[in-house]
C-alpha positions in Angstrom: 0.0 0.0 0.0 1.3 3.4 -0.9 0.5 6.4 1.4 -1.9 9.1 0.2 -0.4 12.3 -1.1 -0.1 15.2 1.2 -3.5 16.9 1.7 -5.4 13.8 0.6 -7.3 11.6 3.0 -8.3 8.0 2.3 -11.8 7.0 3.4 -11.0 3.3 3.1 -9.4 0.9 5.5 -6.1 -0.5 4.2 -3.3 -2.6 5.7 0.4 -2.6 5.0 3.3 -4.7 6.1 6.3 -2.9 7.5 8.9 -3.4 10.2 9.2 -2.1 13.8 11.6 0.9 14.2 12.9 -0.1 17.7 15.4 -2.8 18.5 17.5 -5.0 16.2 15.1 -8.0 16.3 13.5 -6.4 13.2 9.9 -7.5 13.9 7.4 -7.5 11.1 4.4 -5.2 11.7 1.0 -5.2 10.0 -0.4 -1.6 10.2 -4.0 -0.6 9.6 -4.7 2.8 8.1 -8.2 4.3 8.4 -9.1 7.7 7.0 -5.5 8.7 6.6 -4.6 7.7 10.2 -2.6 4.7 11.4 -5.3 3.3 13.8 -3.7 0.0 14.8 -0.7 -2.3 14.6 -0.2 -5.9 15.2 2.6 -8.4 14.6 3.0 -9.7 11.1 2.4 -13.4 11.4 4.3 -14.2 8.2 7.5 -12.3 9.1 10.2 -14.8 10.1 11.7 -12.6 12.8 8.6 -12.6 15.1 5.8 -14.6 13.5 3.2 -12.2 14.9 4.7 -11.4 18.2 5.3 -7.8 19.3 6.6 -6.3 22.5 4.7 -3.5 24.3 6.7 -0.8 22.5 5.9 -2.3 19.1 2.2 -2.7 20.1 2.0 1.0 20.9 3.5 2.3 17.7 0.3 3.8 16.4 0.1 5.8 19.7 3.4 7.5 19.0 2.3 9.3 15.8 0.7 12.6 15.0 1.8 16.1 14.1 2.1 17.4 17.7 5.8 17.8 18.6 7.0 17.3 15.0 9.3 19.4 13.0 7.4 20.6 10.0 9.4 23.5 8.5 13.1 24.1 7.6 14.9 26.7 9.7 18.1 28.6 9.1 19.6 30.6 12.0 16.4 30.2 13.9 14.1 31.5 11.2 11.7 29.4 9.2 12.6 29.4 5.5 11.6 27.7 2.3 13.1 24.4 1.3 15.0 26.0 -1.6 16.5 28.5 0.8 17.4 25.9 3.4 19.0 23.5 0.8 20.9 26.3 -1.0 22.2 27.7 2.3 23.3 24.3 3.4 25.2 23.8 0.1 26.7 27.3 0.1 28.0 27.0 3.7 29.4 23.6 3.2 31.2 24.7 0.1 32.6 27.8 1.8 34.0 25.9 4.7 35.5 23.2 2.4 37.1 25.9 0.2 38.6 27.7 3.3 39.6 24.7 5.4 39.6 21.6 3.3 37.4 18.6 2.7 38.3 16.8 5.9 36.9 19.6 8.0 33.4 18.4 7.1 31.7 15.5 9.0 28.5 13.6 9.4 27.1 11.7 12.4 24.3 9.2 11.5 22.0 6.8 13.2 20.7 3.2 13.1 17.3 4.8 12.8 18.1 5.7 9.2 17.0 3.3 6.5 19.7 1.7 4.3 18.9 3.9 1.4 19.4 7.0 3.5 22.7 5.6 4.8 23.9 4.8 1.3 23.3 8.3 0.0 25.0 9.8 3.0 28.1 7.6 2.7 28.3 8.3 -1.1 27.9 12.0 -0.6 30.3 12.6 2.2 33.1 10.0 1.5 32.7 9.9 -2.3 32.0 13.5 -3.3 32.7 15.8 -0.4 35.9 13.8 0.1 35.8 13.5 3.9 36.4 10.3 5.8 34.6 11.7 8.9 31.3 9.9 8.7 30.3 7.8 11.7 27.1 6.6 13.3 25.6 6.1 16.8 25.9 2.3 16.1 29.5 3.0 17.2 28.1 3.3 20.8 26.3 -0.1 20.6 27.9 -2.7 18.3 31.3 -1.5 17.1 33.2 -4.0 19.3 31.1 -6.9 18.0 31.9 -5.7 14.4 35.7 -5.7 15.1 35.5 -9.0 16.9 33.8 -10.7 13.9 36.2 -9.1 11.4 39.3 -10.2 13.4 38.0 -13.8 13.7 36.1 -14.4 10.5 37.5 -11.7 8.1 34.1 -10.0 7.8 31.5 -8.3 9.8 29.3 -11.4 9.6 26.8 -12.7 12.2 27.0 -16.5 11.5 23.7 -17.4 13.2 19.9 -16.9 12.8 16.9 -16.8 15.1 16.0 -20.4 14.4 19.3 -21.4 16.0 17.9 -20.1 19.3 15.2 -22.7 19.0 17.5 -25.5 17.9 20.2 -25.0 20.5 20.7 -27.3 23.4 22.4 -24.6 25.4 21.9 -20.8 25.2 24.4 -18.5 27.0 23.1 -15.0 27.5 26.0 -12.6 28.2 25.6 -8.9 29.0 22.1 -8.7 27.8 18.7 -8.4 29.5 17.0 -10.0 26.6 13.6 -10.1 28.4 13.5 -6.3 28.4 15.7 -5.3 25.5 14.8 -7.9 22.8 11.6 -9.3 24.3 10.4 -11.1 21.2 13.6 -13.2 21.0 13.2 -13.9 24.7 9.7 -15.2 24.1 10.9 -17.4 21.3 13.5 -18.9 23.6 10.9 -19.4 26.3 8.6 -21.3 24.0 11.6 -23.4 22.7 12.5 -24.3 26.3 8.9 -25.4 26.9 9.0 -27.6 23.8 12.4 -29.0 24.6 12.9 -29.8 28.3 16.6 -30.6 27.7 17.4 -27.1 26.5 19.3 -25.0 29.1 19.8 -21.3 29.5 22.7 -19.6 31.3 22.5 -15.9 32.2 25.8 -14.1 32.8 25.2 -10.6 34.1 26.2 -8.5 37.1 22.5 -7.9 37.8 19.7 -10.4 38.4 17.3 -9.3 35.6 14.0 -10.5 34.3 15.9 -12.7 31.8 16.7 -14.9 34.8 13.1 -16.0 35.0 13.8 -19.0 32.7 17.5 -19.4 33.5 18.8 -22.8 34.6 22.0 -21.2 35.9 22.9 -17.6 36.8 26.4 -16.3 37.1 26.5 -12.8 38.6 30.0 -11.9 37.5 32.0 -8.9 38.5 31.5 -6.1 35.9 34.2 -6.2 33.2 35.4 -9.8 34.0 34.0 -11.5 30.9 37.4 -12.1 29.3 38.6 -14.0 32.4 35.4 -16.1 32.3 35.8 -17.2 28.7 39.6 -17.5 28.9 38.9 -19.9 31.8 36.4 -21.8 29.7 39.0 -22.3 26.9 41.6 -23.5 29.4 39.0 -25.8 31.0 38.0 -27.3 27.6 41.7 -28.0 26.8 42.4 -29.5 30.2 39.5 -31.9 29.9 40.0 -32.7 26.2 36.8 -31.1 25.1 38.3 -29.3 22.1 37.3 -30.1 18.5 40.9 -30.7 17.4 39.9 -31.7 13.9 38.0 -28.5 13.4 40.8 -26.5 14.8 43.3 -28.1 12.5 41.3 -27.8 9.3 39.6 -24.4 9.7 41.4 -22.2 12.1 44.8 -20.7 13.1 46.2 -19.0 16.2 45.0 -21.6 18.6 48.3 -22.4 20.4 49.1 -18.8 21.2 45.5 -18.2 22.3 45.4 -21.2 24.6 48.8 -20.3 26.1 47.6 -16.8 27.1 44.3 -18.2 28.4 46.3 -20.7 30.6 48.5 -17.9 31.9 45.5 -15.7 32.9 42.8 -18.1 33.8 44.1 -21.6 34.2 41.9 -22.9 37.1 38.3 -22.7 38.2 39.3 -21.2 41.5 41.4 -18.5 39.9 38.6 -17.5 37.5 35.9 -17.7 40.2 38.0 -15.2 42.3 38.5 -12.9 39.3 34.8 -13.0 38.4 33.6 -13.1 42.0 31.3 -16.1 41.4 30.8 -19.4 43.1 33.3 -22.0 41.8 30.8 -24.8 41.6 28.4 -22.8 39.6 31.2 -21.7 37.3 32.3 -25.2 36.7 28.8 -26.3 36.0 28.7 -23.7 33.2 32.0 -24.9 31.8 30.8 -28.5 31.8 27.5 -27.6 30.1 29.3 -25.5 27.4 32.0 -28.0 26.7 29.6 -31.0 26.6 27.1 -29.6 24.1 27.8 -29.0 20.4 24.7 -27.0 19.8 25.5 -23.9 21.8 24.5 -20.3 21.0 26.1 -17.4 22.9 24.1 -14.3 22.7 25.9 -11.1 23.7 25.2 -7.4 23.6 26.1 -4.1 25.2 27.2 -5.6 28.5 30.1 -7.1 26.5 30.6 -4.4 23.9 30.5 -1.2 25.9 33.9 -1.6 27.4 37.5 -0.3 26.9 38.3 -3.9 26.0 35.0 -4.9 24.4 36.5 -6.2 21.2 38.8 -8.6 23.2 35.7 -9.8 25.2 33.9 -10.6 21.9 36.9 -12.5 20.6 37.2 -14.4 23.9 33.7 -15.7 23.3 34.3 -16.5 19.6 37.5 -18.3 20.6 35.5 -20.8 22.7 33.1 -21.5 19.8 35.9 -22.0 17.3 37.8 -24.3 19.7 34.7 -26.5 20.2 33.6 -26.4 16.6 30.3 -24.8 17.8 29.8 -22.7 14.7 28.2 -23.1 11.3 25.8 -25.7 12.7 22.1 -25.5 13.5 21.8 -24.1 17.0 25.4 -23.1 17.3 27.5 -19.9 17.1 28.5 -16.6 18.7 25.6 -14.3 18.1 25.8 -10.5 18.6 22.4 -8.9 19.1 22.2 -5.4 17.7 20.5 -2.6 19.5 18.9 -0.6 16.7 16.6 -1.6 13.8 19.2 -0.8 11.1 22.6 -0.9 12.8 23.6 -3.7 10.4 22.2 -1.9 7.3 24.3 1.1 8.1 27.4 -1.2 8.4 26.6 -2.7 5.0 26.8 0.6 3.1 29.9 2.0 5.0 28.2 3.9 7.8 31.2 3.6 10.1 34.2 5.9 9.8 36.6 3.0 9.3 34.6 1.6 6.4 34.4 2.5 2.8 31.3 0.9 1.3 29.7 -2.6 0.8 31.7 -4.1 3.7 34.9 -2.9 2.2 37.5 -1.1 4.4 40.1 1.4 3.4 42.7 -1.3 3.7 40.8 -3.8 1.6 43.0 -4.5 -1.5 41.9 -2.3 -4.4 38.8 -1.0 -2.6 39.4 2.7 -3.2 39.9 2.1 -6.9 36.9 -0.2 -7.1 34.5 2.1 -5.3 35.8 5.1 -7.2 35.2 3.5 -10.6 31.8 2.3 -9.6 30.7 5.8 -8.5 32.2 7.6 -11.4 29.7 9.1 -13.8 30.2 10.6 -17.3 31.3 13.9 -15.9 32.0 13.3 -12.2 34.8 11.4 -10.5 34.7 10.7 -6.7 37.4 12.2 -4.5 37.5 9.4 -2.0 39.6 9.9 1.2 42.6 7.6 1.5 42.1 6.5 5.1 39.6 6.1 7.9 38.0 9.1 9.6 37.3 9.9 13.3 35.1 7.5 15.2 32.2 9.0 17.2 34.0 10.1 20.4 37.1 11.2 18.5 34.9 13.1 16.1 33.5 15.4 18.8 36.9 15.8 20.3 38.1 17.0 16.9 35.2 19.4 16.8 36.2 20.7 20.2 39.8 21.2 18.9 38.5 23.2 15.9 39.5 20.6 13.3 36.0 19.9 12.2 34.2 23.0 11.0 30.9 21.6 9.8 28.8 18.7 11.2 25.6 17.2 9.8 23.7 15.1 12.3 20.8 12.9 11.2 18.3 11.1 13.4 20.3 10.9 16.6 21.0 13.0 19.7 24.7 13.1 20.6 24.0 15.9 23.1 22.6 13.1 25.3 24.0 9.7 24.1 27.7 10.3 24.0 29.8 10.0 27.1 30.9 13.2 28.9 27.9 15.0 27.4 28.9 18.4 28.8 32.1 18.3 26.7 30.0 17.2 23.6 27.7 20.2 24.1 30.6 22.6 24.5 32.0 21.2 21.2 28.7 21.7 19.4 28.5 25.2 20.7 31.8 26.3 19.1 31.3 24.4 15.8 30.9 27.0 13.0 28.2 25.0 11.2 25.8 22.4 12.7 23.1 20.9 10.4 20.5 18.7 12.0 18.0 16.5 10.1 15.3 15.6 12.7 11.7 14.7 13.0 11.1 15.8 16.6 10.6 19.4 17.4 12.1 19.3 20.8 15.4 17.5 21.4 18.5 18.4 23.3 20.5 18.8 20.1 18.3 21.4 18.3 19.5 24.4 20.3 23.0 23.9 18.8 21.7 23.7 15.2 22.4 26.5 12.7 20.3 24.7 10.0 17.3 22.5 10.9 15.9 20.2 8.3 12.5 18.5 9.1 12.7 14.8 8.2 10.1 12.1 7.8 9.7 9.4 10.5 8.4 5.9 10.9 5.2 5.1 8.9 6.3 7.8 6.4 9.8 6.6 5.4 10.2 4.0 2.6 13.2 1.7 2.3 14.9 -1.3 3.9 16.5 -2.3 7.2 18.7 -5.3 8.2 18.1 -7.0 11.5 20.5 -8.9 13.8 20.3 -12.1 11.8 21.3 -10.4 8.5 17.6 -10.3 7.3 16.7 -7.4 5.0 13.1 -6.3 5.3 11.1 -3.5 3.9 10.0 -0.6 6.0 7.1 0.9 4.1 5.7 4.4 4.0 2.0 4.5 4.7 1.3 8.1 5.6 2.5 11.4 4.1 5.1 13.3 6.2 3.6 16.2 8.2 4.0 19.8 6.9 7.1 20.2 4.8 9.0 17.2 6.3 11.0 15.3 3.7 12.8 12.0 3.5 16.5 12.0 4.5 17.7 10.6 1.1 15.8 13.3 -0.7 17.2 16.0 1.4 20.8 14.9 0.8 20.3 14.4 -2.9 18.9 18.0 -3.2 21.9 19.4 -1.3 24.2 17.3 -3.5 22.6 18.7 -6.7 23.3 22.3 -5.4 26.9 21.2 -4.7 27.3 20.3 -8.3 26.9 16.5 -8.0 23.4 16.2 -9.7 24.5 13.4 -12.0 25.5 11.1 -9.2 22.5 11.8 -7.0 19.6 11.9 -9.5 17.4 9.3 -7.7 13.7 9.5 -8.0 12.7 6.7 -5.6 14.4 4.6 -2.9 14.3 1.5 -5.1 16.9 3.1 -7.4 19.2 3.7 -4.4 18.8 0.1 -3.2 19.5 -1.2 -6.7 22.8 0.7 -6.9 23.7 -0.5 -3.4 23.0 -4.1 -4.5 25.1 -3.6 -7.7 28.0 -2.3 -5.7 27.9 -5.3 -3.4 28.5 -7.6 -6.3 30.8 -5.3 -8.4 34.0 -7.2 -9.2 33.4 -9.3 -6.1 35.8 -12.2 -6.0 39.0 -13.5 -7.6 37.6 -14.7 -10.8 36.1 -11.5 -12.1 38.2 -8.9 -10.1 40.7 -6.5 -11.6 42.5 -6.7 -8.3 44.9 -9.6 -8.1 44.2 -11.8 -5.0 41.0 -10.0 -4.1 39.0 -12.5 -2.0 35.3 -12.9 -2.3 33.5 -10.4 -0.2 31.0 -12.1 2.0 28.4 -9.3 1.9 26.8 -9.7 -1.5 23.2 -8.9 -2.4 23.7 -8.8 -6.2 20.9 -11.3 -6.5 18.5 -8.4 -5.7 19.7 -6.3 -8.6 17.1 -5.3 -11.1 14.0 -5.7 -8.9 12.4 -2.5 -10.3 9.9 -0.6 -8.3 7.3 -3.3 -8.2 9.7 -6.0 -7.1 11.2 -3.6 -4.5 7.8 -2.8 -3.1 7.0 -6.5 -2.9 10.4 -7.5 -1.5 9.9 -10.2 1.2 12.3 -10.6 4.1 15.6 -12.2 3.0 19.0 -12.9 4.6 22.2 -12.0 2.9 24.2 -13.1 1.0 21.7 -13.1 -1.8 23.4 -14.1 -5.1 22.8 -16.2 -8.2 24.1 -19.1 -6.3 21.8 -18.3 -3.3 18.8 -16.5 -4.8 16.7 -17.2 -1.7 19.3 -15.9 0.7 21.5 -17.6 3.2 20.3 -18.7 6.6 23.6 -19.6 8.2 27.2 -18.7 7.5 30.4 -20.8 7.6 28.7 -24.2 7.3 31.5 -25.5 5.2 34.2 -24.1 7.6 35.4 -21.6 5.0 35.8 -18.1 6.3 36.2 -14.7 4.7 39.9 -14.4 5.5 42.6 -14.4 2.9 43.4 -18.1 3.6 39.9 -19.1 4.4 40.7 -19.9 8.1 39.1 -18.4 11.1 41.5 -16.8 13.6 41.7 -17.4 17.3 43.2 -14.4 19.1 45.2 -14.4 22.4 43.2 -12.3 24.9 44.7 -10.7 28.0 41.9 -9.7 30.3 41.7 -6.1 31.4 39.5 -4.4 34.0 37.5 -1.3 33.4 39.5 1.9 32.6 37.2 4.0 34.8 38.7 3.0 38.1 37.0 3.1 41.5 38.4 5.3 44.2 37.7 6.6 47.7 35.9 9.5 46.2 33.9 7.4 43.7 33.6 3.9 45.3 30.6 2.5 43.4 30.6 0.8 40.0 28.1 2.3 37.7 26.2 0.2 35.1 23.9 1.8 32.5 21.2 0.3 30.3 17.7 0.2 28.8 14.4 -0.4 30.5 11.4 -2.4 29.2 9.0 0.2 27.9 11.3 3.0 26.7 13.5 3.5 23.6 16.7 5.6 23.5 15.9 9.2 24.4 12.1 8.8 24.5 11.3 11.1 21.6 9.0 8.4 20.3 8.0 6.2 23.2 7.1 9.1 25.5 4.4 10.0 23.1 2.5 7.0 24.3 1.4 7.6 27.9 0.9 4.0 28.7 4.6 3.4 28.0 5.4 5.9 30.8 3.7 3.9 33.5 6.0 1.1 34.3 9.0 3.3 35.2 7.6 6.8 35.3 10.7 8.6 36.7 14.4 8.3 36.3 15.7 5.9 38.9 18.8 4.1 40.3 18.9 0.5 41.5 20.9 0.2 44.7 21.8 -2.8 46.8 20.3 -2.6 50.4 23.8 -2.5 52.0 24.9 0.4 49.8 21.7 2.2 50.4 22.2 1.8 54.2 25.8 3.0 54.0 24.8 6.1 51.9 21.8 6.9 54.0 19.3 6.6 51.1 15.9 4.9 51.3 13.7 3.1 48.8 11.7 5.5 46.7 13.6 8.4 48.2 15.6 10.9 46.1 19.4 10.6 45.7 22.2 11.9 43.7 25.1 10.0 42.0 28.2 12.0 41.5 31.0 11.3 39.1 34.1 13.2 38.1 32.3 14.7 35.1 28.8 15.3 36.4 25.8 14.1 38.5 22.6 12.2 38.2 19.5 12.8 40.3 16.8 10.2 40.5 14.5 8.1 42.7 16.1 5.1 44.5 14.9 1.6 44.0 16.5 -0.6 46.7 17.1 -4.0 45.1 18.7 -7.3 46.0 19.1 -7.9 42.3 22.1 -5.5 42.4 25.5 -6.7 43.5 27.0 -4.8 46.4 29.1 -1.9 45.4 27.2 -1.4 42.1 24.5 0.9 40.9 22.3 0.7 37.7 20.8 3.7 35.9 18.7 3.9 32.7 19.9 5.7 29.6 16.6 7.2 28.4 15.9 10.4 30.3 17.0 13.7 28.9 16.8 17.4 29.7 13.5 17.5 27.9 12.0 15.2 30.6 14.0 15.7 33.8 16.7 17.6 35.6 20.2 16.1 35.7 19.3 12.5 35.0 21.5 12.0 31.9 23.5 8.8 32.4 26.1 10.0 29.9 27.1 12.8 32.3 28.5 10.1 34.6 30.6 8.3 31.9 34.1 9.4 30.9 35.0 9.4 27.2 37.2 6.3 27.4 36.9 4.0 24.4 38.1 0.6 23.1 41.3 1.4 21.1 40.2 -1.1 18.4 36.5 -0.4 18.0 36.2 3.2 19.3 33.2 2.1 21.4 32.8 4.0 24.7 33.1 2.2 28.0 29.5 3.1 29.0 29.0 0.1 31.4 31.8 0.8 33.8 31.5 4.3 35.4 32.7 5.2 38.9 30.3 7.1 41.2 29.5 8.2 44.7 26.0 8.0 46.2 24.3 10.4 48.6 20.8 11.4 49.5 19.2 14.4 47.9 18.0 16.3 50.9 14.7 17.9 50.2 12.3 20.0 52.2 9.3 19.0 50.2 8.1 16.8 47.4 5.0 17.4 45.2 3.0 16.0 42.3 1.5 18.4 39.8 -0.9 17.4 37.0 -1.5 20.2 34.5 -3.7 20.2 31.5 -2.1 20.3 28.0 -1.6 23.8 26.8 -2.5 25.4 30.1 0.9 27.1 30.4 4.0 27.2 28.2 6.3 28.4 31.0 7.5 26.0 33.7 8.7 28.1 36.7 8.8 25.1 38.9 11.8 23.8 36.9 14.0 25.8 39.2 13.4 23.1 41.8 16.2 20.8 42.9 14.5 17.9 41.3 11.8 17.7 38.6 10.7 15.2 36.0 7.9 15.4 33.4 5.7 12.4 32.7 3.3 12.7 29.7 -0.3 11.5 30.4 -3.5 11.5 28.3 -4.8 15.1 28.3 -2.3 16.3 30.9 1.4 16.4 32.0 2.5 15.0 35.3 5.4 16.7 37.1 7.2 15.2 40.1 8.9 18.0 42.0 11.2 18.4 45.0 13.2 21.2 46.4 15.7 21.9 49.2 14.1 25.3 50.1 10.9 25.4 52.1 7.7 27.1 51.0 6.2 29.3 53.6 3.0 30.2 51.8 1.8 27.7 49.3 -1.1 29.8 48.1 1.4 32.5 47.1 3.6 29.9 45.5 0.7 28.6 43.4 -0.1 32.0 42.1 3.5 32.4 41.0 3.6 29.0 39.3 0.2 28.4 37.9 -2.6 30.2 36.0 -6.1 30.5 37.4 -7.3 30.7 41.0 -7.4 27.8 43.4 -10.8 26.2 43.3 -10.5 23.7 46.1 -7.7 23.2 48.7 -6.9 21.1 51.7 -3.9 22.0 53.8 -2.3 20.6 57.0 0.4 23.1 58.3 1.6 20.6 60.9 3.0 18.2 58.4 3.3 20.3 55.3 0.7 18.3 53.3 -1.4 20.1 50.8 -3.8 19.3 48.0 -5.3 21.9 45.6 -6.9 22.1 42.3 -8.1 24.6 39.7 -11.3 24.4 37.8 -12.1 26.9 35.1 -15.3 26.9 33.0 -16.1 23.5 34.4 -12.8 22.0 33.3 -9.9 20.7 35.4 -6.8 22.8 34.7 -4.4 21.6 37.3 -4.2 19.4 40.4 -1.4 19.5 43.1 -0.4 17.3 46.0 2.4 18.3 48.3 3.8 15.2 49.9 5.8 12.1 48.9 4.6 10.1 45.8 3.8 7.1 48.0 0.8 9.1 49.3 -0.6 9.5 45.8 -4.0 8.0 44.9 -4.1 6.0 41.6 -3.8 8.7 39.0 -6.0 7.0 36.3 -9.1 8.7 37.8 -7.6 12.1 37.8 -6.2 11.6 34.3 -9.7 10.9 33.1 -11.0 14.1 34.6 -8.6 16.2 32.5 -10.4 14.8 29.4 -13.9 15.8 30.5 -15.5 18.8 28.8 -17.2 19.6 32.1 -16.8 18.1 35.6 -19.8 16.7 37.3 -20.6 17.9 40.8 -19.7 14.5 42.2 -16.3 14.5 40.5 -15.6 18.1 41.6 -16.3 17.1 45.2 -13.9 14.2 44.9 -11.0 16.2 43.3 -8.9 16.4 46.5 -9.3 12.8 47.2 -8.3 12.0 43.6 -10.7 9.2 43.2 -14.4 8.2 43.3 -15.8 7.3 46.7 -14.8 3.7 47.3 -12.8 3.4 44.1 -9.8 1.0 44.3 -6.2 2.2 43.7 -4.8 -0.2 41.1 -1.2 0.7 42.1 1.9 1.0 39.9 1.4 -0.5 36.4 3.0 -3.9 35.9 1.4 -4.9 32.6 1.7 -2.0 30.2 -0.2 -3.8 27.4 -3.4 -4.1 29.4 -2.6 -1.4 32.1 -2.9 -3.7 35.0 -1.6 -2.4 38.3 0.3 -4.1 41.1 -2.4 -3.6 43.7 -5.0 -5.3 41.5 -2.6 -8.2 40.8 -1.7 -8.7 44.5 -5.4 -8.8 45.3 -6.0 -11.5 42.7 -3.1 -13.5 44.1 -4.4 -13.3 47.6 -7.7 -14.5 46.3 -6.1 -17.6 45.0 -4.9 -16.8 41.5 -1.3 -18.1 42.2 -0.1 -18.7 38.7 0.6 -16.6 35.7 -2.0 -18.4 33.8 -4.7 -17.7 36.4 -3.8 -14.0 36.6 -3.9 -13.8 32.8 -7.4 -15.5 32.7 -8.7 -13.0 35.3 -6.9 -9.8 34.5 -5.3 -10.4 31.0 -1.9 -9.4 32.3 1.0 -11.3 30.7 -1.2 -12.5 27.8 0.1 -10.2 25.1 3.8 -9.4 24.8 4.8 -11.4 27.9 7.4 -8.8 29.1 5.6 -8.5 32.5 5.6 -12.3 33.3 8.9 -12.3 35.3 7.4 -9.4 37.4 4.2 -11.4 37.8 6.1 -14.4 39.0 8.0 -12.3 41.5 4.7 -11.0 42.9 3.3 -14.5 43.1 6.3 -15.7 45.1 6.1 -12.7 47.4 2.4 -13.0 48.0 1.9 -16.8 48.0 2.1 -17.1 51.8 -0.8 -14.6 52.0 -2.9 -16.3 49.3 -5.9 -18.3 50.3 -6.6 -21.7 48.9 -8.9 -21.3 45.9 -11.9 -23.6 46.2 -12.7 -25.5 43.0 -16.0 -24.9 41.2 -18.6 -27.7 41.4 -18.0 -28.7 37.8 -14.2 -29.0 38.3 -12.6 -32.4 38.7 -10.4 -32.5 41.8 
């Protein structure tokens, strides 16, 4: 289905198949469009990534759309201008800076949110025709170490596995990934596979006890950063007990002897490794025995491994064990890196990393510069390709700070938040002579630094392809017209390229033409037999079998895994089945790994180890997910998870406010005391930004230390101190949408904004007392107080304003634990006129006798904790029983681990449920 043209509205109901824009699972989505509006989404039952499953974020996609909060007009120097003016100004300023300072003073910073076609045009424009190597992507922050690990071992950035391997494995090892929250559809596939195969085992290796442990057969709560000791120890254990596949090692690998020698030097005994990793020796040896005894083993690893100053080495330590045991190239076997973004892999395919050229070729690939130059040459234009790699993400912003980079074009990402040492990044952006931002959201932390703002299309409007974690290329289809004057990223770049004098090379009319060129380049002179470069090996990435689809074939493209060639027209499910790798001699390489601890060291001033990560219902910096109020209910405020002993030492309490301090900044949030945390460690989420809260940017706590090979920041290993945030009062304010544009209460010591339906919720706290709350309310809020209840003895207050029969705001001064369930109040903001009964109940915040459902546990069906606990106490002591009564846990399944925890906590209080007369006992 094609979207209607701007200004037109369809009166029919239509459906289209597309892909989810969130994590790297790459779920297929069936979207329903009614009267020009995306009214519903459900999982695509035919898509091989998810077979109809969706997580709660994917299920809420249609709730995140709409023109509110969207960029709709180009701006230059803060003034709205026409597209022609914006494009011409962009080209003129880029040309001026290139002429004055050179090509390599221009840079681009891209995103895994871009489609492959956008990425291809960007790489071609910047590296090919602007002649700068400085084009990198936010995938550098997530998967760069995994990329380098694969390239060192296999000769190519090639994930050998597929999702079916998760169901065919006898053992799955989950390392540094809370799959249940971050890739929930894959977690559900594993869960179903375990139910079908009682012999399948799951091992979770993570410093935190996460929801992924719900189905784990073994949990190893290792010391942060000790992964390389663990897997070196596994290799040494396998050798000592003769569990190696010596035939596979001899025929298909090299480097084993040196690798084993170093492993034996650093981790030769279970006791030694157990001490280094701070785990129980018996549990550790159980893991070693399970891994060594099974052939069909998949190791899934993600940011917990990658985001380290030695992340690449950790990846290779894992790969070493798979090669040594021959556990690769088989059904249910292999080292499997799970990507964080929907098109992190697609960006890597076209050269979206600073050390890549194009089509999985690097600058050092024999003949690559000449090959790409000849391919991109037109009748009158010849590319001016740089001769070597550019600055990786952190290096790029350091170069901007030094004044080496004069122009930066940022697309679909927010480096003012996501990069480590964010204050330094912001200072660099402030001094950069030209900052161009292509963005779809009207309010991000990056936009204040932009000289030129270009409104871009977003999900449901963009048209192109993405590649998921298992190398599967899928179509993301445009169903709606972009709002206002927003345009597609590829179109914006092509129009700038034309004004730069490169029209002949960027004369694309539709994304299928870009994809076709990308596919042709992947097969161009690919291999020894037809290459003009002597000794040029076959490049593994090859989708030349998709050349010539035409628009109709492109629009109908079904999900397919690369390589796609004449020899493999239906794609390739699994790599290296024949033991032939993409190295010059066809052998995989084992690499000697010397384990290293985190670079960000603990000290007396900063004694706690910081860990950062994602939460279940949010995505990146919340520009999309925060538009769906139900996704804000599970974890409404920024928080920190703290072990009870550390909380006691620091003097902080559960649900109290606290501050984490690091050498570069601080983080203010609500405390969650949890035994799931190791002592001496703290976890914080990455999602909150200055648009939603005060001083809760996790990146402010992380130093700009990177892996020297991959350039990936060490975001998992900060060093912090913990202290209570002493406040005189706390308050909750609900205020109707559009009631006031100013937010004077944001001078408080703590605030966070929580979008709701029809209103905004603000959690506030301050260190300074308020002597006269009525006077304070007049300073803060419009309208007069309609109803008020105040107790001067304890500082508690409740007040509300009603104008013309409508609720304008509601305030409670007191800790959040005293709040009523807010669903009732939320509904009142959506009433055209309050009834007398509702007006009388405003201060109570609920109808007389109405039950408080408690904090939301199941986001899909908005089921609260109090409701669930009541059902358990009434005898519904299984997940199935709760689902039958309340529907919780019956959709995406992400809340099931939390439901099980509540069942275990409340089981002693549950009464025996009497069977019905018709039941057989």
